[in-house]
Predicted model as a PDB file, atoms N, CA, C, CB and O in Angstrom, pLDDT in the B-factor column:
MODEL        1                                                                  
ATOM      1  N   MET A   1       0.837  -1.184   0.000  1.00 79.00           N  
ATOM      2  CA  MET A   1       0.000   0.000   0.000  1.00 79.00           C  
ATOM      3  C   MET A   1       0.879   1.244   0.000  1.00 79.00           C  
ATOM      4  CB  MET A   1      -0.951   0.000   1.213  1.00 79.00           C  
ATOM      5  O   MET A   1       1.970   1.258   0.570  1.00 79.00           O  
ATOM      6  N   LYS A   2       0.382   2.272  -0.645  1.00 88.00           N  
ATOM      7  CA  LYS A   2       1.090   3.533  -0.728  1.00 88.00           C  
ATOM      8  C   LYS A   2       0.941   4.299   0.588  1.00 88.00           C  
ATOM      9  CB  LYS A   2       0.569   4.372  -1.913  1.00 88.00           C  
ATOM     10  O   LYS A   2      -0.143   4.327   1.171  1.00 88.00           O  
ATOM     11  N   ASN A   3       2.026   4.918   1.056  1.00 91.00           N  
ATOM     12  CA  ASN A   3       1.971   5.709   2.286  1.00 91.00           C  
ATOM     13  C   ASN A   3       1.037   6.893   2.109  1.00 91.00           C  
ATOM     14  CB  ASN A   3       3.375   6.193   2.687  1.00 91.00           C  
ATOM     15  O   ASN A   3       1.025   7.540   1.062  1.00 91.00           O  
ATOM     16  N   ASN A   4       0.254   7.170   3.148  1.00 93.00           N  
ATOM     17  CA  ASN A   4      -0.598   8.352   3.133  1.00 93.00           C  
ATOM     18  C   ASN A   4      -0.479   9.151   4.430  1.00 93.00           C  
ATOM     19  CB  ASN A   4      -2.047   7.948   2.902  1.00 93.00           C  
ATOM     20  O   ASN A   4      -1.315  10.005   4.727  1.00 93.00           O  
ATOM     21  N   ILE A   5       0.577   8.858   5.198  1.00 95.00           N  
ATOM     22  CA  ILE A   5       0.847   9.578   6.438  1.00 95.00           C  
ATOM     23  C   ILE A   5       2.226  10.207   6.315  1.00 95.00           C  
ATOM     24  CB  ILE A   5       0.762   8.630   7.688  1.00 95.00           C  
ATOM     25  O   ILE A   5       3.207   9.522   6.026  1.00 95.00           O  
ATOM     26  N   GLY A   6       2.295  11.512   6.536  1.00 94.00           N  
ATOM     27  CA  GLY A   6       3.552  12.241   6.457  1.00 94.00           C  
ATOM     28  C   GLY A   6       4.409  12.032   7.695  1.00 94.00           C  
ATOM     29  O   GLY A   6       3.988  11.395   8.661  1.00 94.00           O  
ATOM     30  N   ALA A   7       5.626  12.582   7.650  1.00 94.00           N  
ATOM     31  CA  ALA A   7       6.598  12.397   8.735  1.00 94.00           C  
ATOM     32  C   ALA A   7       6.114  13.012  10.043  1.00 94.00           C  
ATOM     33  CB  ALA A   7       7.940  13.007   8.347  1.00 94.00           C  
ATOM     34  O   ALA A   7       6.201  12.379  11.095  1.00 94.00           O  
ATOM     35  N   ALA A   8       5.605  14.239   9.987  1.00 95.00           N  
ATOM     36  CA  ALA A   8       5.132  14.897  11.211  1.00 95.00           C  
ATOM     37  C   ALA A   8       3.923  14.160  11.787  1.00 95.00           C  
ATOM     38  CB  ALA A   8       4.770  16.374  10.929  1.00 95.00           C  
ATOM     39  O   ALA A   8       3.844  13.931  12.994  1.00 95.00           O  
ATOM     40  N   ASP A   9       2.994  13.794  10.926  1.00 95.00           N  
ATOM     41  CA  ASP A   9       1.804  13.052  11.343  1.00 95.00           C  
ATOM     42  C   ASP A   9       2.216  11.722  11.973  1.00 95.00           C  
ATOM     43  CB  ASP A   9       0.855  12.813  10.138  1.00 95.00           C  
ATOM     44  O   ASP A   9       1.640  11.298  12.975  1.00 95.00           O  
ATOM     45  N   SER A  10       3.201  11.077  11.390  1.00 96.00           N  
ATOM     46  CA  SER A  10       3.691   9.802  11.906  1.00 96.00           C  
ATOM     47  C   SER A  10       4.270   9.952  13.313  1.00 96.00           C  
ATOM     48  CB  SER A  10       4.746   9.225  10.966  1.00 96.00           C  
ATOM     49  O   SER A  10       3.963   9.159  14.203  1.00 96.00           O  
ATOM     50  N   ARG A  11       5.105  10.969  13.508  1.00 97.00           N  
ATOM     51  CA  ARG A  11       5.702  11.194  14.840  1.00 97.00           C  
ATOM     52  C   ARG A  11       4.638  11.499  15.887  1.00 97.00           C  
ATOM     53  CB  ARG A  11       6.716  12.347  14.784  1.00 97.00           C  
ATOM     54  O   ARG A  11       4.710  11.013  17.015  1.00 97.00           O  
ATOM     55  N   ILE A  12       3.656  12.303  15.508  1.00 97.00           N  
ATOM     56  CA  ILE A  12       2.578  12.644  16.447  1.00 97.00           C  
ATOM     57  C   ILE A  12       1.775  11.400  16.812  1.00 97.00           C  
ATOM     58  CB  ILE A  12       1.648  13.720  15.842  1.00 97.00           C  
ATOM     59  O   ILE A  12       1.461  11.185  17.982  1.00 97.00           O  
ATOM     60  N   ARG A  13       1.442  10.579  15.814  1.00 97.00           N  
ATOM     61  CA  ARG A  13       0.684   9.353  16.071  1.00 97.00           C  
ATOM     62  C   ARG A  13       1.457   8.404  16.990  1.00 97.00           C  
ATOM     63  CB  ARG A  13       0.350   8.647  14.747  1.00 97.00           C  
ATOM     64  O   ARG A  13       0.885   7.825  17.914  1.00 97.00           O  
ATOM     65  N   ILE A  14       2.747   8.249  16.735  1.00 97.00           N  
ATOM     66  CA  ILE A  14       3.553   7.345  17.559  1.00 97.00           C  
ATOM     67  C   ILE A  14       3.609   7.854  18.994  1.00 97.00           C  
ATOM     68  CB  ILE A  14       4.982   7.203  16.983  1.00 97.00           C  
ATOM     69  O   ILE A  14       3.440   7.078  19.935  1.00 97.00           O  
ATOM     70  N   GLY A  15       3.844   9.151  19.168  1.00 97.00           N  
ATOM     71  CA  GLY A  15       3.922   9.720  20.519  1.00 97.00           C  
ATOM     72  C   GLY A  15       2.628   9.599  21.291  1.00 97.00           C  
ATOM     73  O   GLY A  15       2.613   9.137  22.432  1.00 97.00           O  
ATOM     74  N   ILE A  16       1.540  10.015  20.664  1.00 98.00           N  
ATOM     75  CA  ILE A  16       0.233   9.937  21.333  1.00 98.00           C  
ATOM     76  C   ILE A  16      -0.167   8.481  21.555  1.00 98.00           C  
ATOM     77  CB  ILE A  16      -0.851  10.668  20.503  1.00 98.00           C  
ATOM     78  O   ILE A  16      -0.715   8.135  22.601  1.00 98.00           O  
ATOM     79  N   GLY A  17       0.110   7.631  20.568  1.00 98.00           N  
ATOM     80  CA  GLY A  17      -0.237   6.214  20.691  1.00 98.00           C  
ATOM     81  C   GLY A  17       0.483   5.535  21.843  1.00 98.00           C  
ATOM     82  O   GLY A  17      -0.121   4.790  22.614  1.00 98.00           O  
ATOM     83  N   LEU A  18       1.785   5.800  21.953  1.00 98.00           N  
ATOM     84  CA  LEU A  18       2.540   5.200  23.057  1.00 98.00           C  
ATOM     85  C   LEU A  18       2.074   5.739  24.404  1.00 98.00           C  
ATOM     86  CB  LEU A  18       4.039   5.462  22.881  1.00 98.00           C  
ATOM     87  O   LEU A  18       2.036   5.003  25.390  1.00 98.00           O  
ATOM     88  N   GLY A  19       1.720   7.018  24.450  1.00 97.00           N  
ATOM     89  CA  GLY A  19       1.196   7.602  25.686  1.00 97.00           C  
ATOM     90  C   GLY A  19      -0.127   6.975  26.096  1.00 97.00           C  
ATOM     91  O   GLY A  19      -0.322   6.621  27.258  1.00 97.00           O  
ATOM     92  N   LEU A  20      -1.037   6.840  25.132  1.00 97.00           N  
ATOM     93  CA  LEU A  20      -2.337   6.213  25.432  1.00 97.00           C  
ATOM     94  C   LEU A  20      -2.161   4.760  25.854  1.00 97.00           C  
ATOM     95  CB  LEU A  20      -3.270   6.291  24.209  1.00 97.00           C  
ATOM     96  O   LEU A  20      -2.817   4.295  26.786  1.00 97.00           O  
ATOM     97  N   ALA A  21      -1.274   4.047  25.169  1.00 97.00           N  
ATOM     98  CA  ALA A  21      -1.042   2.645  25.523  1.00 97.00           C  
ATOM     99  C   ALA A  21      -0.465   2.533  26.928  1.00 97.00           C  
ATOM    100  CB  ALA A  21      -0.097   1.980  24.508  1.00 97.00           C  
ATOM    101  O   ALA A  21      -0.829   1.629  27.680  1.00 97.00           O  
ATOM    102  N   ALA A  22       0.428   3.442  27.284  1.00 97.00           N  
ATOM    103  CA  ALA A  22       1.014   3.416  28.632  1.00 97.00           C  
ATOM    104  C   ALA A  22      -0.051   3.674  29.700  1.00 97.00           C  
ATOM    105  CB  ALA A  22       2.141   4.462  28.749  1.00 97.00           C  
ATOM    106  O   ALA A  22      -0.082   2.998  30.728  1.00 97.00           O  
ATOM    107  N   VAL A  23      -0.916   4.648  29.453  1.00 96.00           N  
ATOM    108  CA  VAL A  23      -2.000   4.925  30.408  1.00 96.00           C  
ATOM    109  C   VAL A  23      -2.941   3.723  30.486  1.00 96.00           C  
ATOM    110  CB  VAL A  23      -2.789   6.207  29.997  1.00 96.00           C  
ATOM    111  O   VAL A  23      -3.396   3.358  31.570  1.00 96.00           O  
ATOM    112  N   GLY A  24      -3.230   3.116  29.351  1.00 96.00           N  
ATOM    113  CA  GLY A  24      -4.101   1.943  29.336  1.00 96.00           C  
ATOM    114  C   GLY A  24      -3.523   0.777  30.105  1.00 96.00           C  
ATOM    115  O   GLY A  24      -4.227   0.118  30.871  1.00 96.00           O  
ATOM    116  N   VAL A  25      -2.232   0.517  29.902  1.00 96.00           N  
ATOM    117  CA  VAL A  25      -1.580  -0.586  30.618  1.00 96.00           C  
ATOM    118  C   VAL A  25      -1.521  -0.286  32.112  1.00 96.00           C  
ATOM    119  CB  VAL A  25      -0.155  -0.832  30.065  1.00 96.00           C  
ATOM    120  O   VAL A  25      -1.717  -1.184  32.931  1.00 96.00           O  
ATOM    121  N   ALA A  26      -1.252   0.971  32.475  1.00 96.00           N  
ATOM    122  CA  ALA A  26      -1.243   1.342  33.892  1.00 96.00           C  
ATOM    123  C   ALA A  26      -2.623   1.145  34.501  1.00 96.00           C  
ATOM    124  CB  ALA A  26      -0.787   2.800  34.069  1.00 96.00           C  
ATOM    125  O   ALA A  26      -2.745   0.716  35.648  1.00 96.00           O  
ATOM    126  N   SER A  27      -3.646   1.453  33.743  1.00 95.00           N  
ATOM    127  CA  SER A  27      -5.010   1.258  34.220  1.00 95.00           C  
ATOM    128  C   SER A  27      -5.318  -0.223  34.410  1.00 95.00           C  
ATOM    129  CB  SER A  27      -6.008   1.882  33.246  1.00 95.00           C  
ATOM    130  O   SER A  27      -5.923  -0.623  35.404  1.00 95.00           O  
ATOM    131  N   LEU A  28      -4.888  -1.031  33.435  1.00 94.00           N  
ATOM    132  CA  LEU A  28      -5.118  -2.472  33.546  1.00 94.00           C  
ATOM    133  C   LEU A  28      -4.335  -3.083  34.709  1.00 94.00           C  
ATOM    134  CB  LEU A  28      -4.736  -3.168  32.242  1.00 94.00           C  
ATOM    135  O   LEU A  28      -4.760  -4.077  35.297  1.00 94.00           O  
ATOM    136  N   GLY A  29      -3.199  -2.485  35.032  1.00 91.00           N  
ATOM    137  CA  GLY A  29      -2.397  -2.975  36.150  1.00 91.00           C  
ATOM    138  C   GLY A  29      -2.885  -2.502  37.502  1.00 91.00           C  
ATOM    139  O   GLY A  29      -2.308  -2.860  38.530  1.00 91.00           O  
ATOM    140  N   GLY A  30      -3.948  -1.696  37.518  1.00 90.00           N  
ATOM    141  CA  GLY A  30      -4.511  -1.246  38.789  1.00 90.00           C  
ATOM    142  C   GLY A  30      -3.872   0.022  39.328  1.00 90.00           C  
ATOM    143  O   GLY A  30      -4.188   0.433  40.445  1.00 90.00           O  
ATOM    144  N   LEU A  31      -2.979   0.657  38.567  1.00 92.00           N  
ATOM    145  CA  LEU A  31      -2.338   1.875  39.037  1.00 92.00           C  
ATOM    146  C   LEU A  31      -3.238   3.100  38.920  1.00 92.00           C  
ATOM    147  CB  LEU A  31      -1.068   2.107  38.271  1.00 92.00           C  
ATOM    148  O   LEU A  31      -3.059   4.081  39.642  1.00 92.00           O  
ATOM    149  N   LEU A  32      -4.197   3.040  38.015  1.00 89.00           N  
ATOM    150  CA  LEU A  32      -5.173   4.114  37.854  1.00 89.00           C  
ATOM    151  C   LEU A  32      -6.562   3.534  38.083  1.00 89.00           C  
ATOM    152  CB  LEU A  32      -5.066   4.777  36.439  1.00 89.00           C  
ATOM    153  O   LEU A  32      -6.822   2.383  37.733  1.00 89.00           O  
ATOM    154  N   GLY A  33      -7.422   4.299  38.649  1.00 87.00           N  
ATOM    155  CA  GLY A  33      -8.746   3.797  38.992  1.00 87.00           C  
ATOM    156  C   GLY A  33      -9.803   4.070  37.936  1.00 87.00           C  
ATOM    157  O   GLY A  33     -10.922   4.456  38.275  1.00 87.00           O  
ATOM    158  N   VAL A  34      -9.476   3.880  36.665  1.00 88.00           N  
ATOM    159  CA  VAL A  34     -10.462   4.166  35.624  1.00 88.00           C  
ATOM    160  C   VAL A  34     -11.168   2.917  35.123  1.00 88.00           C  
ATOM    161  CB  VAL A  34      -9.801   4.863  34.468  1.00 88.00           C  
ATOM    162  O   VAL A  34     -12.111   3.033  34.340  1.00 88.00           O  
ATOM    163  N   GLY A  35     -10.764   1.763  35.530  1.00 90.00           N  
ATOM    164  CA  GLY A  35     -11.448   0.534  35.159  1.00 90.00           C  
ATOM    165  C   GLY A  35     -10.775  -0.222  34.030  1.00 90.00           C  
ATOM    166  O   GLY A  35      -9.962   0.320  33.281  1.00 90.00           O  
ATOM    167  N   THR A  36     -11.138  -1.486  33.932  1.00 93.00           N  
ATOM    168  CA  THR A  36     -10.494  -2.345  32.940  1.00 93.00           C  
ATOM    169  C   THR A  36     -11.005  -2.092  31.524  1.00 93.00           C  
ATOM    170  CB  THR A  36     -10.708  -3.798  33.303  1.00 93.00           C  
ATOM    171  O   THR A  36     -10.250  -2.251  30.565  1.00 93.00           O  
ATOM    172  N   VAL A  37     -12.258  -1.705  31.376  1.00 95.00           N  
ATOM    173  CA  VAL A  37     -12.790  -1.442  30.032  1.00 95.00           C  
ATOM    174  C   VAL A  37     -12.090  -0.232  29.430  1.00 95.00           C  
ATOM    175  CB  VAL A  37     -14.326  -1.211  30.078  1.00 95.00           C  
ATOM    176  O   VAL A  37     -11.658  -0.272  28.278  1.00 95.00           O  
ATOM    177  N   VAL A  38     -11.979   0.830  30.193  1.00 95.00           N  
ATOM    178  CA  VAL A  38     -11.291   2.034  29.712  1.00 95.00           C  
ATOM    179  C   VAL A  38      -9.819   1.724  29.453  1.00 95.00           C  
ATOM    180  CB  VAL A  38     -11.428   3.194  30.735  1.00 95.00           C  
ATOM    181  O   VAL A  38      -9.251   2.187  28.464  1.00 95.00           O  
ATOM    182  N   GLY A  39      -9.209   0.953  30.327  1.00 95.00           N  
ATOM    183  CA  GLY A  39      -7.818   0.569  30.128  1.00 95.00           C  
ATOM    184  C   GLY A  39      -7.606  -0.233  28.861  1.00 95.00           C  
ATOM    185  O   GLY A  39      -6.626  -0.025  28.146  1.00 95.00           O  
ATOM    186  N   THR A  40      -8.511  -1.139  28.582  1.00 96.00           N  
ATOM    187  CA  THR A  40      -8.420  -1.946  27.370  1.00 96.00           C  
ATOM    188  C   THR A  40      -8.596  -1.090  26.127  1.00 96.00           C  
ATOM    189  CB  THR A  40      -9.463  -3.056  27.392  1.00 96.00           C  
ATOM    190  O   THR A  40      -7.843  -1.228  25.163  1.00 96.00           O  
ATOM    191  N   VAL A  41      -9.590  -0.206  26.145  1.00 97.00           N  
ATOM    192  CA  VAL A  41      -9.841   0.675  24.994  1.00 97.00           C  
ATOM    193  C   VAL A  41      -8.652   1.593  24.747  1.00 97.00           C  
ATOM    194  CB  VAL A  41     -11.117   1.513  25.219  1.00 97.00           C  
ATOM    195  O   VAL A  41      -8.235   1.768  23.602  1.00 97.00           O  
ATOM    196  N   LEU A  42      -8.101   2.181  25.803  1.00 96.00           N  
ATOM    197  CA  LEU A  42      -6.945   3.063  25.653  1.00 96.00           C  
ATOM    198  C   LEU A  42      -5.728   2.312  25.123  1.00 96.00           C  
ATOM    199  CB  LEU A  42      -6.608   3.719  26.986  1.00 96.00           C  
ATOM    200  O   LEU A  42      -4.999   2.827  24.275  1.00 96.00           O  
ATOM    201  N   THR A  43      -5.509   1.113  25.614  1.00 97.00           N  
ATOM    202  CA  THR A  43      -4.384   0.315  25.141  1.00 97.00           C  
ATOM    203  C   THR A  43      -4.529  -0.019  23.664  1.00 97.00           C  
ATOM    204  CB  THR A  43      -4.261  -0.968  25.958  1.00 97.00           C  
ATOM    205  O   THR A  43      -3.583   0.149  22.895  1.00 97.00           O  
ATOM    206  N   LEU A  44      -5.696  -0.485  23.263  1.00 98.00           N  
ATOM    207  CA  LEU A  44      -5.924  -0.830  21.855  1.00 98.00           C  
ATOM    208  C   LEU A  44      -5.834   0.393  20.949  1.00 98.00           C  
ATOM    209  CB  LEU A  44      -7.287  -1.492  21.691  1.00 98.00           C  
ATOM    210  O   LEU A  44      -5.220   0.327  19.884  1.00 98.00           O  
ATOM    211  N   LEU A  45      -6.435   1.501  21.354  1.00 97.00           N  
ATOM    212  CA  LEU A  45      -6.377   2.721  20.562  1.00 97.00           C  
ATOM    213  C   LEU A  45      -4.933   3.211  20.423  1.00 97.00           C  
ATOM    214  CB  LEU A  45      -7.252   3.812  21.196  1.00 97.00           C  
ATOM    215  O   LEU A  45      -4.516   3.631  19.344  1.00 97.00           O  
ATOM    216  N   GLY A  46      -4.186   3.154  21.509  1.00 98.00           N  
ATOM    217  CA  GLY A  46      -2.787   3.563  21.470  1.00 98.00           C  
ATOM    218  C   GLY A  46      -1.963   2.687  20.552  1.00 98.00           C  
ATOM    219  O   GLY A  46      -1.118   3.189  19.811  1.00 98.00           O  
ATOM    220  N   LEU A  47      -2.199   1.376  20.589  1.00 97.00           N  
ATOM    221  CA  LEU A  47      -1.451   0.467  19.717  1.00 97.00           C  
ATOM    222  C   LEU A  47      -1.796   0.683  18.244  1.00 97.00           C  
ATOM    223  CB  LEU A  47      -1.731  -0.984  20.107  1.00 97.00           C  
ATOM    224  O   LEU A  47      -0.923   0.596  17.379  1.00 97.00           O  
ATOM    225  N   VAL A  48      -3.064   0.965  17.961  1.00 97.00           N  
ATOM    226  CA  VAL A  48      -3.467   1.238  16.571  1.00 97.00           C  
ATOM    227  C   VAL A  48      -2.816   2.529  16.080  1.00 97.00           C  
ATOM    228  CB  VAL A  48      -5.016   1.337  16.452  1.00 97.00           C  
ATOM    229  O   VAL A  48      -2.289   2.575  14.969  1.00 97.00           O  
ATOM    230  N   LEU A  49      -2.850   3.575  16.901  1.00 97.00           N  
ATOM    231  CA  LEU A  49      -2.221   4.831  16.504  1.00 97.00           C  
ATOM    232  C   LEU A  49      -0.720   4.669  16.282  1.00 97.00           C  
ATOM    233  CB  LEU A  49      -2.474   5.898  17.557  1.00 97.00           C  
ATOM    234  O   LEU A  49      -0.187   5.140  15.276  1.00 97.00           O  
ATOM    235  N   ALA A  50      -0.041   4.010  17.209  1.00 97.00           N  
ATOM    236  CA  ALA A  50       1.397   3.807  17.059  1.00 97.00           C  
ATOM    237  C   ALA A  50       1.692   2.933  15.842  1.00 97.00           C  
ATOM    238  CB  ALA A  50       1.987   3.170  18.330  1.00 97.00           C  
ATOM    239  O   ALA A  50       2.657   3.183  15.120  1.00 97.00           O  
ATOM    240  N   GLY A  51       0.882   1.927  15.614  1.00 97.00           N  
ATOM    241  CA  GLY A  51       1.092   1.045  14.459  1.00 97.00           C  
ATOM    242  C   GLY A  51       0.918   1.757  13.140  1.00 97.00           C  
ATOM    243  O   GLY A  51       1.720   1.575  12.224  1.00 97.00           O  
ATOM    244  N   THR A  52      -0.126   2.573  13.028  1.00 96.00           N  
ATOM    245  CA  THR A  52      -0.324   3.314  11.780  1.00 96.00           C  
ATOM    246  C   THR A  52       0.779   4.355  11.590  1.00 96.00           C  
ATOM    247  CB  THR A  52      -1.707   3.995  11.769  1.00 96.00           C  
ATOM    248  O   THR A  52       1.168   4.660  10.462  1.00 96.00           O  
ATOM    249  N   GLY A  53       1.270   4.889  12.685  1.00 96.00           N  
ATOM    250  CA  GLY A  53       2.388   5.825  12.580  1.00 96.00           C  
ATOM    251  C   GLY A  53       3.663   5.150  12.114  1.00 96.00           C  
ATOM    252  O   GLY A  53       4.441   5.742  11.366  1.00 96.00           O  
ATOM    253  N   LEU A  54       3.884   3.924  12.545  1.00 97.00           N  
ATOM    254  CA  LEU A  54       5.089   3.192  12.146  1.00 97.00           C  
ATOM    255  C   LEU A  54       5.045   2.748  10.690  1.00 97.00           C  
ATOM    256  CB  LEU A  54       5.280   1.985  13.037  1.00 97.00           C  
ATOM    257  O   LEU A  54       6.048   2.854   9.984  1.00 97.00           O  
ATOM    258  N   VAL A  55       3.915   2.258  10.235  1.00 96.00           N  
ATOM    259  CA  VAL A  55       3.816   1.779   8.851  1.00 96.00           C  
ATOM    260  C   VAL A  55       3.431   2.895   7.882  1.00 96.00           C  
ATOM    261  CB  VAL A  55       2.798   0.649   8.760  1.00 96.00           C  
ATOM    262  O   VAL A  55       3.520   2.724   6.666  1.00 96.00           O  
ATOM    263  N   ARG A  56       3.001   4.041   8.422  1.00 95.00           N  
ATOM    264  CA  ARG A  56       2.656   5.241   7.646  1.00 95.00           C  
ATOM    265  C   ARG A  56       1.521   5.005   6.656  1.00 95.00           C  
ATOM    266  CB  ARG A  56       3.873   5.736   6.899  1.00 95.00           C  
ATOM    267  O   ARG A  56       1.493   5.601   5.580  1.00 95.00           O  
ATOM    268  N   VAL A  57       0.593   4.139   7.025  1.00 95.00           N  
ATOM    269  CA  VAL A  57      -0.603   3.895   6.211  1.00 95.00           C  
ATOM    270  C   VAL A  57      -1.806   3.882   7.153  1.00 95.00           C  
ATOM    271  CB  VAL A  57      -0.491   2.537   5.401  1.00 95.00           C  
ATOM    272  O   VAL A  57      -1.828   3.157   8.147  1.00 95.00           O  
ATOM    273  N   CYS A  58      -2.808   4.704   6.817  1.00 94.00           N  
ATOM    274  CA  CYS A  58      -4.036   4.758   7.610  1.00 94.00           C  
ATOM    275  C   CYS A  58      -5.209   4.450   6.691  1.00 94.00           C  
ATOM    276  CB  CYS A  58      -4.212   6.155   8.299  1.00 94.00           C  
ATOM    277  O   CYS A  58      -5.443   5.163   5.715  1.00 94.00           O  
ATOM    278  N   LEU A  59      -5.944   3.392   7.002  1.00 93.00           N  
ATOM    279  CA  LEU A  59      -7.077   3.005   6.174  1.00 93.00           C  
ATOM    280  C   LEU A  59      -8.209   4.029   6.243  1.00 93.00           C  
ATOM    281  CB  LEU A  59      -7.588   1.640   6.598  1.00 93.00           C  
ATOM    282  O   LEU A  59      -8.893   4.254   5.245  1.00 93.00           O  
ATOM    283  N   LEU A  60      -8.417   4.650   7.400  1.00 94.00           N  
ATOM    284  CA  LEU A  60      -9.442   5.678   7.515  1.00 94.00           C  
ATOM    285  C   LEU A  60      -9.094   6.878   6.633  1.00 94.00           C  
ATOM    286  CB  LEU A  60      -9.602   6.118   8.983  1.00 94.00           C  
ATOM    287  O   LEU A  60      -9.967   7.434   5.966  1.00 94.00           O  
ATOM    288  N   TYR A  61      -7.829   7.274   6.631  1.00 93.00           N  
ATOM    289  CA  TYR A  61      -7.383   8.349   5.737  1.00 93.00           C  
ATOM    290  C   TYR A  61      -7.668   7.967   4.279  1.00 93.00           C  
ATOM    291  CB  TYR A  61      -5.864   8.639   5.938  1.00 93.00           C  
ATOM    292  O   TYR A  61      -8.128   8.797   3.495  1.00 93.00           O  
ATOM    293  N   ARG A  62      -7.395   6.725   3.928  1.00 93.00           N  
ATOM    294  CA  ARG A  62      -7.617   6.281   2.550  1.00 93.00           C  
ATOM    295  C   ARG A  62      -9.102   6.371   2.183  1.00 93.00           C  
ATOM    296  CB  ARG A  62      -7.108   4.835   2.362  1.00 93.00           C  
ATOM    297  O   ARG A  62      -9.443   6.813   1.086  1.00 93.00           O  
ATOM    298  N   LEU A  63      -9.986   5.955   3.097  1.00 94.00           N  
ATOM    299  CA  LEU A  63     -11.420   6.018   2.837  1.00 94.00           C  
ATOM    300  C   LEU A  63     -11.909   7.463   2.693  1.00 94.00           C  
ATOM    301  CB  LEU A  63     -12.184   5.319   3.957  1.00 94.00           C  
ATOM    302  O   LEU A  63     -12.803   7.744   1.894  1.00 94.00           O  
ATOM    303  N   LEU A  64     -11.315   8.377   3.473  1.00 95.00           N  
ATOM    304  CA  LEU A  64     -11.729   9.776   3.443  1.00 95.00           C  
ATOM    305  C   LEU A  64     -10.984  10.588   2.378  1.00 95.00           C  
ATOM    306  CB  LEU A  64     -11.514  10.401   4.804  1.00 95.00           C  
ATOM    307  O   LEU A  64     -11.315  11.751   2.147  1.00 95.00           O  
ATOM    308  N   GLY A  65      -9.988   9.989   1.731  1.00 92.00           N  
ATOM    309  CA  GLY A  65      -9.226  10.698   0.715  1.00 92.00           C  
ATOM    310  C   GLY A  65      -8.196  11.665   1.273  1.00 92.00           C  
ATOM    311  O   GLY A  65      -7.795  12.605   0.588  1.00 92.00           O  
ATOM    312  N   VAL A  66      -7.764  11.447   2.509  1.00 92.00           N  
ATOM    313  CA  VAL A  66      -6.777  12.313   3.152  1.00 92.00           C  
ATOM    314  C   VAL A  66      -5.386  11.761   2.895  1.00 92.00           C  
ATOM    315  CB  VAL A  66      -7.045  12.436   4.674  1.00 92.00           C  
ATOM    316  O   VAL A  66      -5.168  10.552   2.977  1.00 92.00           O  
ATOM    317  N   ASP A  67      -4.433  12.657   2.581  1.00 93.00           N  
ATOM    318  CA  ASP A  67      -3.044  12.249   2.360  1.00 93.00           C  
ATOM    319  C   ASP A  67      -2.144  13.331   2.931  1.00 93.00           C  
ATOM    320  CB  ASP A  67      -2.746  12.011   0.835  1.00 93.00           C  
ATOM    321  O   ASP A  67      -2.061  14.424   2.370  1.00 93.00           O  
ATOM    322  N   THR A  68      -1.463  13.044   4.045  1.00 92.00           N  
ATOM    323  CA  THR A  68      -0.560  14.022   4.651  1.00 92.00           C  
ATOM    324  C   THR A  68       0.891  13.764   4.287  1.00 92.00           C  
ATOM    325  CB  THR A  68      -0.715  14.015   6.154  1.00 92.00           C  
ATOM    326  O   THR A  68       1.789  14.439   4.789  1.00 92.00           O  
ATOM    327  N   SER A  69       1.127  12.782   3.411  1.00 90.00           N  
ATOM    328  CA  SER A  69       2.508  12.448   3.059  1.00 90.00           C  
ATOM    329  C   SER A  69       3.098  13.407   2.034  1.00 90.00           C  
ATOM    330  CB  SER A  69       2.577  11.036   2.525  1.00 90.00           C  
ATOM    331  O   SER A  69       4.315  13.442   1.855  1.00 90.00           O  
ATOM    332  N   GLY A  70       2.269  14.173   1.369  1.00 83.00           N  
ATOM    333  CA  GLY A  70       2.755  15.122   0.385  1.00 83.00           C  
ATOM    334  C   GLY A  70       3.168  14.472  -0.921  1.00 83.00           C  
ATOM    335  O   GLY A  70       3.847  15.108  -1.728  1.00 83.00           O  
ATOM    336  N   SER A  71       2.782  13.228  -1.155  1.00 65.00           N  
ATOM    337  CA  SER A  71       3.194  12.515  -2.352  1.00 65.00           C  
ATOM    338  C   SER A  71       2.181  12.623  -3.477  1.00 65.00           C  
ATOM    339  CB  SER A  71       3.432  11.075  -2.029  1.00 65.00           C  
ATOM    340  O   SER A  71       2.353  11.981  -4.513  1.00 65.00           O  
ATOM    341  N   ARG A  72       1.152  13.399  -3.311  1.00 57.00           N  
ATOM    342  CA  ARG A  72       0.132  13.550  -4.365  1.00 57.00           C  
ATOM    343  C   ARG A  72       0.538  14.556  -5.385  1.00 57.00           C  
ATOM    344  CB  ARG A  72      -1.195  13.948  -3.778  1.00 57.00           C  
ATOM    345  O   ARG A  72      -0.203  14.804  -6.336  1.00 57.00           O  
TER     346      ARG A  72                                                      
ENDMDL                                                                          
END                                                                             
């Protein structure tokens, strides 16, 4: 698949994704009192964001016709 995520967008996604995943894992470990459902959702959302940032392809962007890579 062709990249549709630019360098800045990729760095932001990785940073926010890792942060959300860390909060989610802390929640699942009982360090935060937000519950296991919220912890699971935050962990999964963080992993998806970090993953799309690493591979630089976002399927939602593709469906919406968004391209931040500047390759158009």
